[in-house]
Phi, psi and omega in degrees: 000133181289132179283136178267136177237113180289155177288333186195144174241132174259119189240127173279132180289336182256082179267157182298306187247351182234163176270124181300322179296322177295321177296319177299315179299320178295318178297319179300318179298335179263010180061035176253118179297138182238141175242118177282132180230109192217157174283342183283133182238012181270156184299327181299315179290319179298311179300318180298320179295315179294321178297328179285344177121003177296143175270343181211163180216127178228132175275157181285359179266001181280160171293151184301331180298330178293319178297318179298315178299318180297316180301315179298315181295312182294319178298332178274001177090013181258157175279152180210131172236126180296163180305316180294319178294319180295321177297317179300316179295318180295318178296319179296318179297319180296316179294318181296319183280346177278346180291147179303137178089348179284146180288146178282160178268143173288165178301318181295320177298317179300317180296319178298313182293324177297317179291323174300317180296336178272001176091010179288148178270174182304313183294319180295319179295314180301316180294316182296323183263358181056048176231169181282157176296328178296324178296315178300312181296325180291322176298317181297312180297320180296323179292322179295317182290332180284344180272348185292000000 
């Protein structure tokens, strides 16, 4: 029997009998892109989904257009954080970096996080700041690893 490989999986983090993050990690191991779709809007859940391998995160409190945008971005292999998720991450980054001993953010990093908080995507941020999408993604990835 031919194995089916979906283009994308939309995973709720709060499953009845399973852990959504574990399912995302399993999907990642099978090279299936995952989009987390959750009622949780705090940075801990957003960060956990990305750490498990999700390419995107959308809260259930977003307008339906945000989910459609996320599906398109993740299906194309890009990362996506919905506006509510991006604000949670930006607030967490601000609080984390405000703690004594935390490294300060460069002006460019601050601009990237501000635009993320406004719901801008990787491509829009890169274009607005005249930097590469890889630079935007590296700032994002560095912030996730520093919160662990």
